[in-house]
C-alpha positions in Angstrom: 55.9 -23.0 -38.4 58.8 -23.2 -35.9 56.6 -22.1 -33.0 53.8 -24.3 -34.2 56.1 -27.3 -34.0 57.8 -26.4 -30.7 55.3 -24.8 -28.4 52.5 -27.4 -28.1 53.0 -29.6 -25.0 54.2 -33.0 -26.1 56.8 -35.6 -25.1 59.8 -33.4 -26.1 58.6 -30.4 -23.9 57.9 -32.7 -21.0 61.4 -34.2 -21.2 63.0 -30.7 -21.6 61.2 -29.6 -18.5 62.3 -32.6 -16.4 65.9 -32.3 -17.5 66.1 -28.5 -17.0 64.5 -28.8 -13.6 66.9 -31.5 -12.4 70.2 -30.7 -14.3 70.0 -27.1 -15.4 69.7 -25.2 -18.6 72.5 -27.1 -20.5 70.6 -30.4 -20.1 67.3 -28.9 -21.3 69.0 -27.1 -24.2 70.9 -30.2 -25.4 67.7 -32.1 -25.7 65.9 -29.2 -27.2 68.6 -28.6 -29.8 68.2 -32.2 -31.0 64.5 -31.5 -31.5 65.3 -28.3 -33.4 67.6 -30.2 -35.7 64.9 -32.6 -36.7 62.3 -29.8 -37.0 64.5 -27.9 -39.5 65.2 -31.2 -41.4 61.4 -31.9 -41.6 60.8 -28.3 -42.7 63.2 -28.8 -45.6 61.6 -32.2 -46.6 58.0 -30.9 -46.3 58.9 -27.9 -48.4 60.4 -29.9 -51.2 58.1 -33.0 -51.0 54.5 -31.8 -50.6 53.0 -35.3 -50.1 51.7 -36.5 -46.7 54.2 -39.3 -46.2 52.8 -39.9 -42.8 49.8 -41.6 -44.5 52.0 -44.4 -45.9 51.5 -47.4 -43.6 55.1 -48.5 -43.8 56.3 -45.0 -42.6 53.7 -45.1 -39.8 55.0 -48.5 -38.6 58.6 -47.7 -39.0 58.3 -44.5 -37.0 55.5 -45.4 -34.6 56.9 -48.6 -33.0 60.4 -47.3 -32.1 58.7 -44.0 -30.9 56.3 -45.9 -28.6 59.2 -47.9 -27.2 61.3 -44.7 -26.6 58.4 -42.9 -24.9 57.6 -45.9 -22.7 61.3 -46.2 -21.7 61.5 -42.5 -20.7 58.1 -42.6 -19.0 59.1 -45.6 -16.8 62.4 -43.9 -16.0 60.5 -40.8 -14.9 58.2 -42.8 -12.5 61.3 -44.6 -11.1 62.9 -41.3 -10.4 59.7 -40.1 -8.7 59.6 -43.2 -6.5 63.2 -42.5 -5.4 62.2 -38.9 -4.5 59.3 -40.1 -2.4 61.3 -42.7 -0.6 64.0 -40.1 0.4 66.8 -41.4 -1.8 69.7 -39.0 -0.9 70.9 -39.2 -4.5 67.5 -38.5 -6.1 67.6 -34.8 -5.4 71.1 -34.4 -6.8 71.7 -33.4 -10.4 72.5 -36.3 -12.6 75.6 -36.4 -14.7 73.9 -36.6 -18.1 76.1 -35.6 -21.0 74.9 -33.0 -23.5 75.7 -35.4 -26.3 73.4 -38.0 -24.9 70.7 -35.4 -24.4 71.1 -34.1 -27.9 70.8 -37.7 -29.3 67.7 -38.2 -27.1 66.1 -35.1 -28.6 66.9 -36.2 -32.1 65.3 -39.6 -31.5 62.2 -38.3 -29.7 61.4 -35.8 -32.4 62.4 -38.1 -35.3 60.1 -40.9 -34.0 57.3 -38.7 -32.8 54.1 -39.4 -34.9 52.7 -36.0 -33.8 55.8 -34.2 -35.3 55.4 -36.2 -38.5 51.7 -35.3 -38.7 52.5 -31.6 -38.2 55.2 -31.4 -40.9 53.7 -33.8 -43.5 49.9 -33.2 -43.0 49.4 -29.8 -41.6 52.3 -27.9 -43.0 52.1 -28.9 -46.7 48.8 -27.1 -47.0 50.6 -23.9 -46.0 53.8 -24.5 -47.9 51.7 -25.4 -51.0 50.7 -21.7 -51.1 54.3 -21.1 -52.3 53.7 -23.5 -55.2 56.7 -23.6 -57.5 58.3 -20.9 -55.3 58.8 -23.3 -52.4 62.4 -24.0 -53.3 63.2 -20.3 -53.6 61.7 -19.7 -50.2 63.4 -22.7 -48.6 66.2 -20.6 -46.9 63.6 -18.3 -45.4 61.6 -21.3 -44.2 64.6 -22.9 -42.6 65.7 -19.7 -40.9 62.2 -19.1 -39.6 61.8 -22.6 -38.2 65.3 -22.5 -36.6 64.6 -19.2 -34.9 61.1 -20.2 -33.8 62.0 -23.6 -32.4 65.4 -22.5 -30.8 63.8 -19.4 -29.3 61.2 -21.5 -27.6 63.7 -24.1 -26.4 66.0 -21.4 -24.9 63.1 -19.6 -23.1 61.4 -22.7 -21.9 64.6 -24.5 -20.7 65.9 -21.3 -19.1 62.7 -20.7 -17.2 62.6 -24.3 -15.9 66.3 -24.2 -15.0 65.7 -21.1 -13.0 62.8 -22.8 -11.2 65.0 -25.8 -10.6 67.4 -23.7 -8.5 64.7 -23.7 -5.8 63.7 -27.4 -6.2 62.5 -29.4 -3.3 62.5 -33.2 -3.0 58.7 -33.4 -2.9 57.9 -31.3 -5.9 60.7 -32.9 -7.9 58.8 -36.2 -7.2 55.6 -34.5 -8.4 57.3 -33.2 -11.6 58.9 -36.7 -12.3 55.6 -38.4 -11.6 53.5 -36.1 -13.8 56.2 -36.3 -16.5 56.2 -40.1 -16.4 52.4 -40.4 -16.6 52.2 -37.9 -19.5 55.0 -39.7 -21.4 53.3 -43.1 -20.9 50.0 -41.5 -21.9 51.6 -40.3 -25.1 53.0 -43.8 -25.7 49.6 -45.4 -25.1 47.9 -42.9 -27.4 50.4 -43.5 -30.1 50.0 -47.3 -29.7 46.2 -47.0 -29.9 46.5 -44.8 -33.0 49.0 -47.2 -34.7 46.8 -50.2 -33.9 43.7 -48.6 -35.3 45.7 -47.9 -38.6 47.3 -51.3 -38.7 44.2 -53.2 -37.8 41.3 -51.1 -39.0 37.8 -52.1 -37.8 35.7 -54.1 -40.2 32.0 -54.2 -40.6 
């Protein structure tokens, strides 16, 4: 379950890649650890409450709208960084002083407000956890440890690989990385907005 939550390419992995490439492994790990924290929290909740909360419209709106705003903000920031690279901004190629605390908080928010994460933990996972039936509470420590190891293992490997690649970064391919990251993040924001709109205003006829 930990690898299932962490490995698929989504907004969190895109942002880990950008930060690790630009600022090194600590920046990528900080954001990734925020995501790991929420994944473990969701693992606990989905193990104890085997109802698909994501289907409740109030939950969808409460998570979806702030999540869309956050993804849009990060996507636009990525495109601005790409533009600075392309225009030869001398500061664009330098590592940015981004605190690990701020990165951790960003990882928390991105994962907490990610509709795809909610769908994984409260729609896909309950079917697997339900196999434990009344033993779910007894297996909770094993579930939490497994999710922690799976998600953290992926974050360390992924951020480490991108940080190593970032040591050889060039201005032009940092612009490409930021540009692709920005487009992907905005794409996720638009997809989430479309999905939320279709749920809020279902077609009639």
